[in-house]
TIDREN-354540 format. One record per residue (C-alpha): residue number from 1; residue in one letter; x, y, z. Coordinates in steps of 0.25 Angstrom, whole numbers. Layout:
<pts>
+-----+--------+-------+-------+-------+
: num : residu :  east : north :    up :
+-----+--------+-------+-------+-------+
: NUM :      A :     X :     Y :     Z :
...
+-----+--------+-------+-------+-------+
</pts>
This chain:
<pts>
+-----+--------+-------+-------+-------+
: num : residu :  east : north :    up :
+-----+--------+-------+-------+-------+
:   1 :      M :  -416 :  -379 :   146 :
:   2 :      K :  -430 :  -376 :   142 :
:   3 :      R :  -431 :  -385 :   129 :
:   4 :      L :  -423 :  -398 :   130 :
:   5 :      V :  -421 :  -409 :   120 :
:   6 :      V :  -415 :  -422 :   125 :
:   7 :      T :  -411 :  -433 :   116 :
:   8 :      G :  -411 :  -447 :   121 :
:   9 :      G :  -421 :  -442 :   132 :
:  10 :      A :  -431 :  -453 :   133 :
:  11 :      S :  -423 :  -460 :   143 :
:  12 :      G :  -410 :  -459 :   152 :
:  13 :      I :  -403 :  -446 :   154 :
:  14 :      G :  -410 :  -440 :   143 :
:  15 :      A :  -424 :  -442 :   149 :
:  16 :      A :  -419 :  -438 :   163 :
:  17 :      V :  -414 :  -424 :   157 :
:  18 :      A :  -427 :  -423 :   149 :
:  19 :      R :  -435 :  -425 :   162 :
:  20 :      A :  -427 :  -416 :   171 :
:  21 :      A :  -427 :  -405 :   160 :
:  22 :      A :  -442 :  -406 :   159 :
:  23 :      G :  -444 :  -406 :   174 :
:  24 :      A :  -437 :  -393 :   174 :
:  25 :      G :  -446 :  -387 :   164 :
:  26 :      S :  -439 :  -389 :   151 :
:  27 :      R :  -446 :  -394 :   138 :
:  28 :      V :  -439 :  -406 :   134 :
:  29 :      V :  -439 :  -415 :   121 :
:  30 :      V :  -434 :  -429 :   122 :
:  31 :      L :  -428 :  -435 :   109 :
:  32 :      D :  -426 :  -450 :   109 :
:  33 :      L :  -426 :  -462 :   100 :
:  34 :      A :  -432 :  -471 :   111 :
:  35 :      D :  -446 :  -470 :   116 :
:  36 :      S :  -449 :  -458 :   125 :
:  37 :      D :  -450 :  -467 :   138 :
:  38 :      G :  -460 :  -457 :   143 :
:  39 :      I :  -451 :  -445 :   143 :
:  40 :      G :  -461 :  -438 :   134 :
:  41 :      D :  -471 :  -439 :   145 :
:  42 :      V :  -463 :  -430 :   154 :
:  43 :      D :  -468 :  -415 :   155 :
:  44 :      G :  -460 :  -406 :   146 :
:  45 :      V :  -454 :  -418 :   138 :
:  46 :      S :  -457 :  -421 :   124 :
:  47 :      F :  -451 :  -433 :   116 :
:  48 :      L :  -447 :  -434 :   102 :
:  49 :      R :  -441 :  -447 :    96 :
:  50 :      A :  -427 :  -444 :    90 :
:  51 :      D :  -415 :  -452 :    85 :
:  52 :      V :  -402 :  -444 :    88 :
:  53 :      T :  -395 :  -452 :    77 :
:  54 :      D :  -404 :  -446 :    66 :
:  55 :      A :  -399 :  -432 :    63 :
:  56 :      D :  -411 :  -427 :    55 :
:  57 :      G :  -421 :  -433 :    65 :
:  58 :      M :  -414 :  -426 :    76 :
:  59 :      K :  -415 :  -412 :    69 :
:  60 :      A :  -430 :  -415 :    67 :
:  61 :      V :  -433 :  -419 :    81 :
:  62 :      M :  -425 :  -408 :    87 :
:  63 :      K :  -433 :  -398 :    79 :
:  64 :      S :  -445 :  -405 :    84 :
:  65 :      A :  -440 :  -404 :    99 :
:  66 :      A :  -438 :  -389 :    97 :
:  67 :      T :  -452 :  -388 :    91 :
:  68 :      V :  -458 :  -395 :   103 :
:  69 :      M :  -450 :  -386 :   113 :
:  70 :      G :  -449 :  -373 :   105 :
:  71 :      G :  -434 :  -375 :   104 :
:  72 :      V :  -422 :  -382 :   111 :
:  73 :      D :  -414 :  -377 :   122 :
:  74 :      A :  -406 :  -389 :   126 :
:  75 :      V :  -403 :  -403 :   121 :
:  76 :      F :  -398 :  -415 :   129 :
:  77 :      A :  -393 :  -426 :   120 :
:  78 :      A :  -394 :  -439 :   128 :
:  79 :      A :  -396 :  -449 :   117 :
:  80 :      G :  -386 :  -459 :   117 :
:  81 :      M :  -382 :  -474 :   118 :
:  82 :      L :  -370 :  -482 :   122 :
:  83 :      G :  -370 :  -490 :   109 :
:  84 :      T :  -363 :  -503 :   107 :
:  85 :      M :  -352 :  -506 :   117 :
:  86 :      A :  -340 :  -514 :   110 :
:  87 :      P :  -325 :  -514 :   109 :
:  88 :      V :  -321 :  -505 :    97 :
:  89 :      E :  -317 :  -516 :    88 :
:  90 :      H :  -330 :  -523 :    90 :
:  91 :      L :  -339 :  -511 :    89 :
:  92 :      L :  -347 :  -511 :    76 :
:  93 :      P :  -347 :  -498 :    67 :
:  94 :      G :  -362 :  -497 :    68 :
:  95 :      E :  -361 :  -498 :    83 :
:  96 :      W :  -351 :  -487 :    83 :
:  97 :      R :  -359 :  -478 :    74 :
:  98 :      A :  -372 :  -481 :    82 :
:  99 :      T :  -366 :  -476 :    95 :
: 100 :      L :  -361 :  -463 :    89 :
: 101 :      A :  -374 :  -461 :    81 :
: 102 :      V :  -382 :  -459 :    94 :
: 103 :      N :  -371 :  -454 :   104 :
: 104 :      L :  -364 :  -444 :    95 :
: 105 :      D :  -371 :  -442 :    82 :
: 106 :      G :  -384 :  -441 :    90 :
: 107 :      F :  -379 :  -430 :    98 :
: 108 :      F :  -374 :  -422 :    85 :
: 109 :      H :  -388 :  -424 :    79 :
: 110 :      T :  -394 :  -419 :    92 :
: 111 :      V :  -386 :  -406 :    93 :
: 112 :      R :  -387 :  -404 :    78 :
: 113 :      A :  -402 :  -404 :    79 :
: 114 :      A :  -403 :  -396 :    92 :
: 115 :      V :  -395 :  -384 :    88 :
: 116 :      P :  -405 :  -378 :    78 :
: 117 :      Q :  -416 :  -379 :    88 :
: 118 :      M :  -408 :  -372 :    99 :
: 119 :      A :  -410 :  -358 :    94 :
: 120 :      A :  -408 :  -352 :   108 :
: 121 :      G :  -396 :  -360 :   111 :
: 122 :      G :  -396 :  -370 :   122 :
: 123 :      A :  -388 :  -382 :   127 :
: 124 :      I :  -385 :  -396 :   122 :
: 125 :      V :  -380 :  -408 :   131 :
: 126 :      G :  -375 :  -421 :   125 :
: 127 :      T :  -372 :  -434 :   132 :
: 128 :      S :  -358 :  -439 :   131 :
: 129 :      S :  -352 :  -449 :   141 :
: 130 :      I :  -340 :  -450 :   150 :
: 131 :      H :  -336 :  -461 :   139 :
: 132 :      G :  -335 :  -449 :   129 :
: 133 :      I :  -326 :  -441 :   137 :
: 134 :      R :  -316 :  -448 :   146 :
: 135 :      T :  -320 :  -462 :   150 :
: 136 :      H :  -318 :  -471 :   138 :
: 137 :      A :  -318 :  -485 :   145 :
: 138 :      A :  -332 :  -489 :   142 :
: 139 :      P :  -331 :  -504 :   137 :
: 140 :      G :  -334 :  -504 :   122 :
: 141 :      G :  -339 :  -489 :   122 :
: 142 :      V :  -331 :  -483 :   111 :
: 143 :      A :  -342 :  -479 :   102 :
: 144 :      Y :  -350 :  -473 :   114 :
: 145 :      G :  -337 :  -466 :   119 :
: 146 :      V :  -334 :  -460 :   106 :
: 147 :      A :  -348 :  -455 :   104 :
: 148 :      K :  -348 :  -448 :   117 :
: 149 :      A :  -335 :  -442 :   115 :
: 150 :      G :  -339 :  -437 :   102 :
: 151 :      L :  -351 :  -430 :   109 :
: 152 :      V :  -342 :  -423 :   118 :
: 153 :      A :  -334 :  -418 :   106 :
: 154 :      F :  -347 :  -414 :    99 :
: 155 :      V :  -351 :  -406 :   111 :
: 156 :      Q :  -337 :  -399 :   113 :
: 157 :      T :  -336 :  -396 :    98 :
: 158 :      S :  -350 :  -391 :    96 :
: 159 :      A :  -351 :  -382 :   109 :
: 160 :      V :  -343 :  -371 :   102 :
: 161 :      E :  -352 :  -371 :    89 :
: 162 :      L :  -365 :  -372 :    97 :
: 163 :      A :  -362 :  -361 :   106 :
: 164 :      R :  -365 :  -351 :    95 :
: 165 :      H :  -379 :  -356 :    96 :
: 166 :      G :  -379 :  -354 :   111 :
: 167 :      I :  -380 :  -369 :   112 :
: 168 :      R :  -371 :  -376 :   123 :
: 169 :      I :  -368 :  -391 :   121 :
: 170 :      N :  -362 :  -400 :   132 :
: 171 :      A :  -362 :  -415 :   135 :
: 172 :      I :  -363 :  -423 :   148 :
: 173 :      A :  -354 :  -436 :   150 :
: 174 :      P :  -361 :  -445 :   160 :
: 175 :      G :  -354 :  -457 :   166 :
: 176 :      K :  -361 :  -468 :   172 :
: 177 :      V :  -375 :  -464 :   176 :
: 178 :      G :  -383 :  -473 :   186 :
: 179 :      G :  -397 :  -477 :   181 :
: 180 :      T :  -394 :  -475 :   166 :
: 181 :      R :  -391 :  -485 :   155 :
: 182 :      L :  -384 :  -484 :   142 :
: 183 :      L :  -389 :  -492 :   130 :
: 184 :      T :  -380 :  -498 :   120 :
: 185 :      Q :  -384 :  -499 :   106 :
: 186 :      N :  -393 :  -511 :   106 :
: 187 :      N :  -386 :  -514 :   119 :
: 188 :      A :  -374 :  -519 :   111 :
: 189 :      A :  -361 :  -522 :   118 :
: 190 :      H :  -351 :  -532 :   113 :
: 191 :      D :  -337 :  -537 :   115 :
: 192 :      L :  -335 :  -529 :   127 :
: 193 :      E :  -328 :  -539 :   136 :
: 194 :      E :  -314 :  -535 :   132 :
: 195 :      L :  -317 :  -520 :   136 :
: 196 :      Q :  -323 :  -522 :   150 :
: 197 :      H :  -318 :  -512 :   160 :
: 198 :      E :  -316 :  -511 :   175 :
: 199 :      R :  -318 :  -499 :   183 :
: 200 :      I :  -306 :  -492 :   189 :
: 201 :      A :  -314 :  -484 :   199 :
: 202 :      D :  -327 :  -479 :   203 :
: 203 :      I :  -334 :  -466 :   199 :
: 204 :      P :  -327 :  -455 :   207 :
: 205 :      L :  -340 :  -449 :   212 :
: 206 :      A :  -348 :  -458 :   220 :
: 207 :      G :  -363 :  -461 :   217 :
: 208 :      E :  -370 :  -463 :   204 :
: 209 :      T :  -372 :  -453 :   193 :
: 210 :      T :  -387 :  -452 :   190 :
: 211 :      T :  -395 :  -447 :   178 :
: 212 :      D :  -399 :  -435 :   187 :
: 213 :      D :  -384 :  -431 :   187 :
: 214 :      I :  -384 :  -432 :   172 :
: 215 :      V :  -397 :  -424 :   171 :
: 216 :      A :  -391 :  -413 :   180 :
: 217 :      A :  -379 :  -411 :   171 :
: 218 :      V :  -387 :  -411 :   158 :
: 219 :      E :  -396 :  -400 :   164 :
: 220 :      F :  -384 :  -392 :   168 :
: 221 :      L :  -378 :  -392 :   154 :
: 222 :      L :  -392 :  -389 :   147 :
: 223 :      T :  -395 :  -377 :   156 :
: 224 :      D :  -390 :  -363 :   158 :
: 225 :      A :  -382 :  -369 :   170 :
: 226 :      S :  -372 :  -373 :   160 :
: 227 :      R :  -374 :  -361 :   151 :
: 228 :      R :  -358 :  -359 :   149 :
: 229 :      V :  -355 :  -374 :   147 :
: 230 :      T :  -354 :  -379 :   133 :
: 231 :      G :  -345 :  -390 :   126 :
: 232 :      T :  -343 :  -397 :   139 :
: 233 :      V :  -345 :  -412 :   143 :
: 234 :      L :  -349 :  -415 :   157 :
: 235 :      P :  -346 :  -428 :   163 :
: 236 :      I :  -356 :  -433 :   173 :
: 237 :      D :  -349 :  -446 :   178 :
: 238 :      A :  -345 :  -444 :   193 :
: 239 :      G :  -330 :  -444 :   188 :
: 240 :      Q :  -331 :  -457 :   181 :
: 241 :      S :  -324 :  -453 :   168 :
: 242 :      L :  -312 :  -448 :   176 :
: 243 :      L :  -309 :  -463 :   179 :
: 244 :      G :  -308 :  -467 :   164 :
: 245 :      G :  -319 :  -477 :   166 :
: 246 :      G :  -310 :  -490 :   168 :
: 247 :      V :  -299 :  -498 :   162 :
: 248 :      L :  -299 :  -510 :   153 :
: 249 :      K :  -297 :  -523 :   160 :
: 250 :      G :  -282 :  -528 :   159 :
: 251 :      R :  -277 :  -514 :   154 :
: 252 :      P :  -269 :  -504 :   163 :
+-----+--------+-------+-------+-------+
</pts>
């Protein structure tokens, strides 16, 4: 992982991965729509403003990232948002579309832009969620869950195609992570009272899943330690998704 691009890398898990990679000697380019939050001041890290929902813009900025580093070996796609939380009958089409535009279309634009810059092969890791694989009980989270499930299908479908380029593609599926915060689109949530859930059990493995746990998993998937791994989704949730996430109040 000598030359890494991180989308959504100005903060959160993306920034943590960028800092860890730079600290290990990799060159890193962070792409983010937000301000750099100082990530560009880290030794070995460059910052370029980018919008993952802009297909043409991503092609151009990924080419710029490759120019800065002399190529691209690895990509961590961390850009995402929770989106508007609402029961399906109250969710507006524009809110649905905006959530998918960042979380699913944005991943497609990222991969599409990265592949031509990865002449020597490499690894791509996308960010799904346990709500995209087997825990479908987030109140009002239908758009988010569909986007993250779509990302899983993208990874599994494209893995065979990208193998001919020597590119591995995998995804992580984090559960609840301590110290992180998911932002809804405009912090919007409405009509959720009827969808409130109650927990049916604690997370099986005691303790808190941390950002460091996520960083370690991403590093594994981006390096030769996982050189025979592609088309997989790695849950990092301490067994949370095995519980199903809860049950609706008043339902069996």
